[in-house]
N, C-alpha and C positions, 0 to 999 in steps of 0.2 A: 813310363815307356820302356817295354821290355830289351833285356842286354841282347845284342847280337848272338847267336850260337858261336862258340867256341869250338877252334877248328882242333880236333883230335889225331886227324893224318894228315901228313900235307907231304904230296909226292910231289916232287919238282925236276924237271929237265930229266928223266930217267933215260937210260941208252942203254940199252942190250942188244949184243949179238952172240951168236953161236958159231960154235966152230964144227963144222961138220964136212964128212968127206968126198963132200961134192965143191966147199968152200967156204966162207964168211957170208951166216946168215945176217943182217941188221933188221932183228925180230922188233925192236920196240926205238923208237925214234923221236926220243924227245917229251917223253908224255908226262902232263901236269893233270892231278888228281887230288883234290880238297873234301875233305869228310868231316861235317860238324857233330859236334856231341850230340845223341840221341836223332839225329838224321839218318835217311837211308840215301845212298847213291846206288845208281844201278850205271853199270858198264856193258852197253851192247853193241854186237857185231858180229859178220859172218865168222865163221871157224877160222882159226889161222891169224886174226887181227891184233892179238898180242893180249886178250884181255886175261887170261887165267895167268900168264906169264908175269902183267906186272902187278899182280898178285901176290905170288910165289915168290917173287925177289921181296915183298913187305915180307913175306913168311920164312924167309932164308933157305926155300925150299927149288930154287935152281939148278939144273941138272950142272953136271961138273964139268960140261963143255960150255957153259955160260960164261959170258965176261959183262960186266958191268963196265960200261965205259966212261959214265959218267952220271951226277943225279944225285938224288939223295930223298929218302925217305925218313919225315921226321915224324915222331908220336910222341905226343905230348900226352902225360900221366898223372895222376898224385901219387905219390910213394905211401910205403907202408908207415911214414911219420909225417904224413899230409902236405909235403911238399912238392910243389908241382916241380916235373919235370920234363925235358926234351931231351931224344937219343934220335939221333941217324942209324936207322935199322940195319942199313948197308954198311955201316962202318964195327957194328958190334960182332964180336966175336961166335961163330956159329952157335959154341956150347954157351955161353951166354945167352944167345938168341933163345934156345931150345930151353935154357934152366929157368930165366925170367921173362918172355915174352909169348912165345906161343903156346897156347894153352890156357895160360894164363890171364893172359891180358888182350890176346888177337887172337880166336878161334876161327879153324875153318870147317866150313862144312862141305862136302865132295859130293859128287853127283850120282856114282854110283853106290850106294851103302856096302854093297859088297865086298867092294875091296878096301871098306873102310872097316872096316868093324873082323876080326877075327875068328875063326871060325870054329877055331881049337877052346876059345875061352867065353864063359858064361857073361851075360848082359850087362851083369849088376856087376861083376871083376872090371869089366872094359870101362864102366863109368866110374867106376872105383879106383881107378889108377891115377888120372888128374888131380884126385884130393890127396892120395897119397903124396904124390910128387912135387905140388902146389902149395896144399893148405896145410900138409903133413897132422892129418884128421887121424883119429882112431880109426879103428876097424867099424866098432858100433856108431861112431858119428857119420863115418863112409856110408855107410849099408843106408841110415836112415834119410840121409841126402838123396841118397844114389833111388829111391823109391819116392821120395819125393819131386827129382826132377823129370821121374816117369810117367809119374801123375800129371806133371807139369805140362808136359807133351802129348797128353792125352791119352797115355795107355792104361787100356782097362785092367783089373786085377794086376796092378802091379807088383805085388809081391811074390805072386806067382811066377810072372816076367823075369824079376828078377835072374831066376833061378835058371832060365830058358839059355838056348845056342841061337846063332844068328840064322840059323836055316828052321828053324822052329817058329820064326815069325816073316809076314807077308812082307814085300817091299815098302810098302808104306808102314808099318808099324817099324820095320829095320830103319828106315829114313828118321823115323822117329828118334832112336835111340843113337843115331849118330847127332840128332840135333842136342839129344840130353847130353852128349858126354863132350858135345863144345863146349854146352856151358857148364861144365862141375866146376870150372875153378873159377865161375863168376869175370867173366873176360869183361871188357870194356865195348872191345868190334867185331862184331860178328862177320865174317867172309862165306857168304853162300856161292858156291861154284856149282852152276844150274843144279841147285837143288831137286829139279821138278822133272828133270830129265826122263827117269829110267821110271816114271809112274804114270797111270791110267789119269785121264782129264780132273775125275771126282777127286782121287786123292792128293792131286797136284794143288789145287784151290784150298782143300783143308790144310796140305802144308802152308802155302803161303799166308792164310790165315792166321795159323799158328805161331808163325815166325813171328808177324806182326803184333801178337798177344803177346808174346813173350817180352818183344822187343821196350812196349808198352810198359809191362810188368816190372822188367828189371833197366829201363833205362839204355838201354845198348843203341850204339849206330854200327849200322848194317851195311856192306857192301852187297851187291848183289851181281855175280856174272852170268849174262844171258845172252842167248840170240832171239828172246820170247818179247813183243812190245807186247803180249798180250799181261807178260808177268810185268814189265816195268809199269804201265797204265797203273796195274794194282797196286803194287809197294812204294814205288821210290817219290822221292821230294827232289831230286835232282837225276839228269841223267846226260854219261858220257857216252857219244857217241865215238868207237872206233874205229877205223880203216888202215890197213897195212901199219899197224905199229904206231898208227898216232892219232889223237883224239880230233877228230873233225869238228863237232858240234857240241855245247856243252851248254845246259840250259837249265830249268825249273821243269817239270815235267807237263804242266802245260803250255810252256814254250817249243819242247820239241813235239808234243803232240799235234797242235794246234796251230804254231808259226814255225813249221821246221825251216831254214833257209839253204842247208847243205844237200844237193843234187841227191848224196846216197842216202840221205834221211828219209828224203823224196820216196826212193826206192826200198826200203824199208819198209816206211808203210804201207807204200804201195803195193808190197806181198802178203802184207795181211791177209787173211781169206775175210768174204766182206758178204753179207746173203743180200745185201739189198741194191747190190750192184748189178747194172744191167748187162754186163759184160760176163759172157759164163768160163772165160777164159782165166786163169790163176798168173796174176803178172811175176815175172821174175826179173832180177837186174841182167842185163845183157852182159858175156863176157866171163871173166874169172879174176878172182884178185891178184896182183901183181907178184911174179916168183920174186921175192929179197934175195936172195942169192945176187939176182943184178938190180939194184936200187933204183928206181924211174927215176929218171929225172924231171922236174916239173912236180907237178899234183898226180898223186899215185893214182885216183879216182879219175885221172882224165880221160883214159882208153874205152872205159865202158860210161862216159856222161854223155848223153846226147845233147846236152848245153854248153860242153866244155868253151872255150876262147882258146885264140891263138897262145895266149900268155900261158896256159897251163900246160901247153908243151914245155915250157923253158922254165918256169919259175914255180917253185912251191908256195901256194899263197898262205898269208899268215892268217891268225884267228882276227875274224874282225868283228867290232863289240856291236853287237845289236840292241841291247839292253844292260841294265846292271849285271844283271845275272846273266845273261844269253851272249854266245860266242859261236863266231862256224869261219871257218877255213875254207872260203869258197873266192874266188877271182868276181863272181857274180855279184858281191857287195862292194865290191871296190866303186866310190864317186862316177868314174869314169864306164864302168861297166853298161850295156847294154839291159833294159829294164827287163828280166827274165822273171816272171812268176811260176810257182810250181805248177803242175797238170790240174788242169779246170775239174777233173772226173776225182783227184785227189783231193781239194779243196773240197768240193762235195760229198767223199766221203769223210773227212773230219769237219764237215759240217753237220754231218748227220749223226756223228758221235757226240759231237760236245752236245746239242739237243737232249742224244738218248741219256746223257750224264746228267746235265739241268733234271729232266725231268723226274730221275731217283732221289736228285738231293732235293 
């Protein structure tokens, strides 16, 4: 019997506010996320739901107007002496976090490579920086490793590209360079924040396949931050659906895609383009996310939820357990709630998707 995967990152009851000119924005409201060794977790939701803020907290990259009200981000790793260590990243001094964790153990790939790369430095020099800082490598060894990484991320003629500047590469090539930089210090965890947003569809697919291939070779644990459910279906083992600063549904990728329980997840899946539908209109979730300057009473999704119950206006639902790995924060799962199924059209769509997947498998 194989051992259960070991948890490498454990985010517990994370609560973050931002001080703005308009008032206090309660952006993250009790978030819990688990990442196990070698697995991929996707955090999905609309813009402004708190996906990036959650992971920036783990990297110590929160803006100066942010306040962590409560919670912990526990990272478990094996130190240079072979001993297992667990640290709370929120309690580490920023300088220590930069020197010991960022880049070396947890690396991040941002969505726009042009804002991540220094236009005045060659590609090779930018890849070698992390090796000098974290690995104390000689220039010769760092150069050899940088060229090796450029080959690993699929950049042709790596020795020539090593001497290029960012503006001399295409968008897809620049994103590959950003991935090479993230991998330069052999991290345990790779956080990908919308890594394919700025790229065309064919390049997106190649980048996703590249990250999955590298994950297998380097035994990485990966977190994807995305609003694209197509990306989620392709890469994730587990999915956390986020809305208004909270996790509203969590499960493995099959549970979220084929047996979703939260009306918000139903809306996200319904909004995906589908060539086989008879309806020529593209569905969108009605309304807008709540303004967290004025924290909603009850369920934050109630105003946009056609299946909302009276209790949704009064009390925020807890996470109800659906299976060992599947939980959803909706009062529809309460034993006393009326039995409401997902929309018939969405059921048909998910069944078509399931059959399509089974055909290729």
